[in-house]
N, C-alpha and C positions, 0 to 999 in steps of 0.2 A: 499457568493454571492447568490443572488436569481436567479432562472432559469426563462426563458421565460415561460409564462403560456401554459399549454397544455389542451385544452378543449375537453372532450370526445363528441362523436356524440350521440345524444339521439333522440328517437321518443317521443315527448312530447304530451301526451294526457290527460292533466290536464285542469281544467277550468281557466287556466291562471297562468303563462304566456304560450304562445304557440310558435311554431316555427316561427321565423321571415321570411318574404318573402325574398328570395335572392335579388330581385330587390331593396327592401328597405335597406337591408344591404349594397349593393354596393353603393347606394346613400349616406349612412352615412359615407362612407370612402372618399367622395369628399372633395376638399379643403374648408377650412373655409372662409366664407365671413363675412364682417362686417355687423352688424345687420341693418344698414341703407344704405347698398350698394343697388343701384337700382335693381340689379339682385336678391338679397335676398328679397327685398320688393315685387317683382313680385311673388316669390315663396309663400310668406305669403298670398298675395291676392288670389292666386289660392287655397291655403289650406282652406281659409275662405269659398270659394264657394263650394269646394268639401265636407267639413264637413257637409253641409246642406243636401246633397243628402241622405245618409243613415238615417239621422234624420227625413226625410220627412217634411222639413220645408222651408218656405220662409222668416224666420226671417232675419232682417238686421244683427243682432249680432250672430256670430258663429266664434269661434276661439279656440286656444289651451292655456291652463294654464300650466306653467312649474311645473312638479311634477307628481306623479302617480295619478291614478283616484281619490284617496282620496283628492287631492288638489282641484279638481274641485267641489267635493261634499262640501268641507268646504267653498270654495269661494262662491258657490251658496247660502248656508244657512246663512253665516254671512253677506252676502250682503243684505239680506232681514230682518234678525232678529234684533230687538232692545230688550233690557232687558225687560222681562215680557211678551213678545209676546207669544201667545198660538200656539203651534205646535202639530198637531195630526200625530202620526206615526203608521200606521198599520203594525203589525209584524207577518210574517209567515216564518221567517228565520233569520240567523245571522246578515245580513248586515243592516237590519232595525235598529238594536241596535247601529250600527255605526252612523247612522243618528242622533239617540238620543244622543249619546256621543258628537257629534259636537254641537248639539242644546243646550245641558246642559252647555257646555263651553261658549256658546254665551249668557247664562243667560236667556234662554227661559223657559217658563212654558210648560212642556212636558206632553202630554197625550198619553199613549200607548194603542192601541187596539190589543190584543194578541190572538193567536190561536195556535193549534198544527201545526208543520211544514210540515205536509203531503200533504197540498194543499193550494192554495191561498184563498183569501176571495171571497165570493159573493159580487159583487159591491154594492148591496143594503145595505149590512151590514155596509160597510164603510160610505155610504151616510147617514145612520141613525145616526152613531156616529158623523159625521160632524155636523149634525143638533143639537145634544146634546151639543157638545163641543164648537161650534162656533169659530174655530181657525182662526188665520190669515193665517196659512200655513198648508197644508197637504203635508207631505214628505213621499215618499215610494219607494220601489224597484220594478222595472219591472220584472227582472229575478233574482231569488235568487240562487246563485251558491252553497250554503250550501246544498240545497235539490233538486235543479234542477227544481223548480216550477216557473211558469210564471203567473203574474197577469194581467187580463183584466182590462182596466181602462178608456174606452171612456165615460162611464156614470159618473164616478167619476170626470173626467176632465170637463165634461159639467156642472155638479152641481157646481164645484168650480168657473168656469167662470161666471155662472149665479149669484152666490152669492158673487162675489168679494173676493174670497179666492185664495191665491197663491198655485199652484200645482207644486211641485218640485219632479222630478223623476230620480232615479238612473237607467240608462240604460246601465251600464258598461258591463254586461254580454250578452246583446242582440243586441247592436249596431253592424250592419254589419253581423249579423247572422240570424236575423228574420226581417220581415217587421215592420217598426216603422213609426207612423204617428203623430209626435209631434203636428202639427197644428190641425189636425182633432180630436185628443184626448183631446185637451184643456190643454196641458202641458205648463206651463209658463217657467220653466227652466228644461232642460234635460242635463244630464252629462254622458259622456262615457270615454273610455281610449284607449290607443294604444296597450296594451299588450294582448288583446283578439282577437276579430275577425278582427281587422285592421292589425294584423300580423306584428307589429312593436315592438321593445323592449319597456319595461315599462319605462315611463319617462315623458309623457305628458298626460294631461286630456283634453277632448274635451267638449265644452260647447256651448249651444245655448239658447237664451232667447228672449222673445217677448217685445213689446213696453211697456206693463204694468210694467214689471220688469225694463226695462231701465229707465223709469220715476222715479222709486224709487232710483235706483243707482245714477242717475244724481242729485237727491236731496241730496245725501250723499257725493258727490264728494269733495275731498280735494287733492290739488296738494302738492307734497313734498316741504318742506321748501327750499331744495337745488335748486329747480326749480323756486319757486315763494313764496313770503311771503304774497301774496295778496289773494290767494284762500284758505281760512280757513273755517272749517265747524265743529260746535259743535257736529253735529250728524254724524261724519265721520265713515266709516267702521273700525272695530277694528284692522284688519290686513292690513299692508302695502303691503306685498308681494302678498297676495291673494285678493287684492282690485279690484273687477271687474270694478268699476267706472274708475280706472286708466288703467286697462288692456285693456278695450275696446278702449281707446284712443291710447294705444300703438299699437293695431292692426288696427287702422283706419288711415285716412289721416293725422290726427293730429300728430301721431308718437311721443308722449311724451316719454322721455328717462326714462322708468320705471325700466328696468333691462337689463342685457346682455342676449340676447336670446340664447337658446340652439340650435344653427343653425343646427348642425348635426341631432338632433332629428327631427327638422322641415323638413329637407330633407327626412328623413325616413318616416315621416307622409305623406308628399306629395306623395311619391311613393306607400305607402301602400293603401292610399285612391284611387290613380289613378288606381292601379291594380284591385281594387274592381269594380270601375266604368267602367273600360275597359271590364271586364268580363261581366258586366251587372248585376244590383242588383237583378233582377228576377232570373238570373242564379246562382248568389251567394246564394240566399235563397234556391233555388232548390237543389244545391249541399249540403248544410248543412242538408236539410230535408232528402235527400236520404241517406247520410252517417249516419244520426241519425237512420233511419229505419233499416239500416244494423247492427248497433251496437245493437239496441233493439232486432232484430231477433236473432243475435248471442248469446246474453245473455239469452234470452228465451230458445233457443235450448240447451244451456249448462245446463239448469235446475235451474238457479239462479233466485232469486226474486228481485224485484225492491222496492225501498222505494218511497212511495208517490203515487199520482194519475197520472197515465200515460196519462190521457186525458188533463191534464194541465201541463205536463212536457215540458220544453223548449227544442228545438232541439240541443242546444249547450252544455247541461250537462245531463248525465245519472247517477242517483244514484242507486247503487246496494247494496243489503243487503249482508253483509259478512256471509258466512255459519257458522253455529254453530260448535264450535270446531276448527275453523281456526283462526290463528293469522293474522289479516289483514296487520299488518306492516311487518311481515315476507314475505307475498306474494308480497307486494309492493317492498320490498328490493330485492327479487329474480328476479322479473320482470326487475328492473333497472340494477342489477348487471350482469345478465345472458342474458337478451334479449335487454337491452338498451332502455326499454320502461318505461315511468313514467306515473302513474295515481295518483290520490289524495285520501286522506282520507277526513273526514269531521270535523265538529266543534260541540262544546257543547254537547248536549245529543246524537248527532249522531256520535261522535268520537268513533272509535273502533267498530262501528256497520255498517258503510256505506263506500263504496268506491265511488268515482266519476270519471267517464270517461268524459273528455272534448272533444268537437267536434267543434273547433273554427278556423276560418280563414285558414291560410296556413296549419295548422295541420289537417284540415278537408279534408282528401284525402283518396281514396279507399285503397291505399297501407298501410296507417297508421291504418285504421280500421281493415284490415285483420291482421296486425302485432299485434295490441293491443289485439285482440281476441285470437290469437295464444299464445301470451305470458301469458295472464291471464289463459287460459286453461292449459297451460304447468305448470305454477306455482301451480295451484290448484291440478292438478294431482300429482305433486311432493309431495305436503303436504297431500295427501290422502283424498282430498275432494270428496264427493259423487256427481259427476257430470256426465253428458252425454258426453262421450269422442268422439272427432272427429266430433261433430255436429255444433259447433259455426261458423267456417269459411264456412262450406257448406251452412248454413242458410243465412249468409251474402252474399255469392256469388249468391244465388238465388234472392236476392234483386237487385243486380247489373245486373243480366242476364235478368231481366224482360224486 
């Protein structure tokens, strides 16, 4: 016989997932509604409008794609890409290569602009490369969780708009944690997810796109054979499940029967978004910024070093250099086993060299910040690291007492 699951309590301070908001979790336990029940359609309509607020957009199209954040990235890219299309991908961290992986599978001609992961690009560098490559699409990451760096992009977006280039941006790690202005920055498609600053379990991707994109998607629309034999399209989008031309009709008044919606996830998304908006987006951003300042102050006071440029570090992720002679995974394991606190390692060339402390959504709380600093100091002290003992929490408290 199998036993009922027993889930331990954790303080999750990773760059995702984060602790789900209790209000969202309660909503997810509500009764299931049919996907075309008028009560559920009202929830969907409200979700559409709320998604737009953290994106900073007035786009008509904003909805959720079933699947983790990666599903939204893939839906966005394959909706625009036809075989042979040029895509420029500026790389300053791991997840730009994910965009490339998706584009490769869509048979695009990919051009990477690469640099060290310690800082984002100067916008002019990317614009010069756009002029050389002349791509159909520029795809890039706003906030790279691998290294905690954040890319400025308003000049890039303006150049793309002026030159009829599509600008696709992964905003998964920044949505709901830092101010975003999709319209003002000239972003054609923006993608986010539920499992970070929205404080909802992983399982939905959030997407918004403008009229330029909608025009392309409409030109590629094909309805399923089971619904109609009349709407055929030789240039249809390669995926059925991630076909934005169908999904936008599922989320619109047309309500085509595309798939069975993950109703409980949509309940949770509704409440996660509602709690952010109720708090006030300016207050949400200020909370993340203050908790980030406290984390940075505590790490500095401990005598640890940061990876990358602090002036371009995003408030939602702090990358910390693992001290020489210290096994980073042993420290993480001790923090989890003895303190109930989880932080993350990193990827690629940074694996084994960098820890990452997340500061996202419901996990971005003063009590969590003080707990993670105490746990990290305690674990480092246990393993004999040369740190300033007793200083981290004091430095963080000084931020909160200001």
